[in-house]
N, C-alpha and C positions, 0 to 999 in steps of 0.2 A: 392932420391926425392929432388927437388929444393925447398927450403923454401923461400917463398915470404915475406921478412922482410925488411922494409925500414931502419932499424937500422943496417947498415953494420958494424959499430964499435963493436956492441955487438956480431955479428956473428964471427968477427975476433978474439975476446977474448974468444970465446967458451961459451958465455952466452946463456942460453935457453930463447927463446922468448915466451911470453904468448899470442901473437897475433895468432888468428886462421888462418889456411891456406885459408879458404874461408868463406864468410858470412854464418851465420846460416840461413837455409831456414825457411820460415814461417810454412811450413808443413814438418815434417821429412819424410825421404824416407820410413821408416818402416810403417808409417801411410798410405802413398800412396799405398804401396804394399798390405797392409791389405785391404784397401778400394777397390782396383782393384780385389783382390781375392774374397771378399765377393760379390761385384756387379757382377763379372764374373760368379760366381756360381748361382746367382739369374737369370741372363740372360740364363744360361744353362738350369735351371729348366723351365724357361718360354718357350724356343724354343721347349723343349720336349713336354710340354702341348699343345703348339700351333700346333705342328705337328700332335699330336693325334687328336686334334679338326678338323684340316684341312682334315683329312682322312674321315670325315663324308660326304665328297663330294661323296663317293661311296655308301653310304647307301641309301636305297629307301625312297621316300617321305612318310610321315605319318602325322597323325593329330597332331596339336599343342594343347595348353591348351584351345583354343577356338573352337576346333573341325574342324579347317580349315586344309585341306591337303596341306602341304608345304614341300619343300626339307629339308632334315635333317640338312643341313648346315645352312639354314635360321633359323631353330628352335634353333640351337646351338648359333647363333649370337644374337637372341632375348633373350636367357637365360642370356647372359652377360649384356644386357641392363636392364633386369628386376630383376636380382638377388638382394635379400635383401628387395624387396617390400613385404608388405606395410610398414615395419618398417623404411626403408630408401627410399628417393625419387628415382624415375626412373633414371638409369645410374649413380647414386651417387657412388656406389662401383666400377663401371667401371672406373670412373674418378679418384678415389683414386688409383686404380691399375696403370692407365696411369701416374699419378703424381709420384708415387714411381718408375716406370720404367724410367721416364724422369730424376729424381734425380740420379738414378743409372747410367744412361748414361752420365750425366755431370761429376759425380765423376770418372767414368771409363776413359772418354776421357781426363780429366784434369790430372789424374794420369799417363796415358800413355805418354802424351807429356812432362810432367814435369820430369818423370823418364828418358825418352829418352834424353832430354836436359842435365840433370845432368850427365848421362852416357857419353855423347859426351864430355862434358867439363872436366870430370875427366880423361878420356882416352887420350884426346889431340890428337896428331898425331899418337899415337900408337894404333893398333887394333889387335885383335886376332879373327880368324874365323875358322870354321870347327873343333871346339873343340869336338863336339859330333858326327858330321858326319851324312850323310843320311838325312832322313826326319826331324829329330829333328833339325838339323842345318839349313835346309831350312826354316822350320816353324819359328825358332827363328829369322832369318834375315828378314822375311817377315811379322812379327806380326803387325808392324805399317802400312804396305801397305794393308794387308788384313783387318785391322781394319778400314782404310779409305774407302775401297771398301764397307764394310758392312754398314758403316755410310751412304754412298750415297744410298745404296740399301734400308736402313730403311726409308730414306726421300722419295725416289721414291715410296716405297711400301705403305707408309701412304697416299701419294697423290693419289695413284692409287686405293686402295681398302678401305680406311677409310674415307678420305676427299672427294674424287671424283673430285680432281682438274685437270683441263686440263693444258697441253696436256698429263699428265701422265695417267689419267683415260681414259677409253673407252668412246665412244660417247653415249653409252646407259646406263651409270652408274646411279644407283638409290639406294638411301640410304635404307638399310634394306634388299635389295635383294642380299644377300651374294653369293648364288649359281650362279645367273645370272651374277653378276659382275665378279666373278672368271672366268667363262667360257668366257665371253666377253674379259677379259684382256688377258688371256693366249692363246686365239685364234690368238693373234698378235705374230708372230714368234719372232720379236726382243725382246719383253717383256719376252717371254718364255726362250729365250737364255740367256738374262741378269739374269733372276731368277736362272737358272741352274748354270751359272758362279758364282753368288753370293753364292750359296749353296756350291760350291767347296771351295770358300774362307772361308766359315763358317767352313768347316771341318778342314782346316788347323789352323784356329784361335782357334776353340774350343779344338782341340787335344792338342795343346801346352798350351793353357790357363788353362785347367783342371790340367795339370801336374804342371804348375807354381803355381796355387792356392794352391795345396796340399803342395808344398814346402814352400810357404809364410805363410801358416797356421801352419807350424811346424810339419807336418806329416813325421816322419823319420823312422818308422819301416820298415824293409826290406820286409816282406811279405805284409804289408799294401800297400807299395809303388808299389809292383808288381801288386796288385789288381787294384790300381788306374791307373797304366800305361795301364792295360788291358781295364779298363773302359774309359780311355781317348781316346782310339781309337774306342771302341764299341759304346758308346753313340753318338758321333758325326756322326759315320757311319750310325746308325739307323735313326737319325734325317735327315741327308742329303738325304739318299735314299728315306725316306718317303716324303720329300719335293720335290725332283726332279720328283717323279712319277706324281705329280699333274700337272705341266705345260706340261709334255710330253703327259699325257693322253688327255688333252684338245687339245694340238697343233696337234696331229695326228688323232683326231676325235673319240677317245674311249669314251670320255665324252662330251656331248653336251646338 
């Protein structure tokens, strides 16, 4: 290792320098890794719950709390807007959830780019690749790329089905009409294809992310890590398959 020390005379006489090799970062790497692990697991839990909720698209319409027959997906969406009433104002808990997820997203993105930058500076011109081989190596190399794709997808998805902003949203978007908005959105083939592509990126990102989170949280038991490796493929596969079925069902006309 080359020691960057301006005191060449001290180096020549074999004196040990007390100067650090690099400036101490404001946030240590272990804290960034821990933050990414915790926020990543929160996102994993969220996408699982979100996928289960989306599958209500296939349930038959039934009466809501006011006796009005509505699609099950609309009733599910209304539940999130009214949960906590009358103790809490309408949509208050929903906004708390959104703020928590936004904070997790900021921590996750900052940690990803900070650690990537530190890794590049520490490695310099030397690089090692294909240490694990196969899918693990590919997922490792593409974590930043898949993360950026997922960030773009999140922005588009919010504009499309939450905010209803043009040109992302369909022309017939209407707040509260979740079922109709989903059908109108996925009836557009470019949107359906982008959604499916994003879900494939989610599989790669989640698979390697769950494994990294287990390592960063200090899980070292051999049997436990074997279970986690199994779950690291099973859970993302279930989520991705469950989510891909939605746009396909609408795009080919199975749901209308």
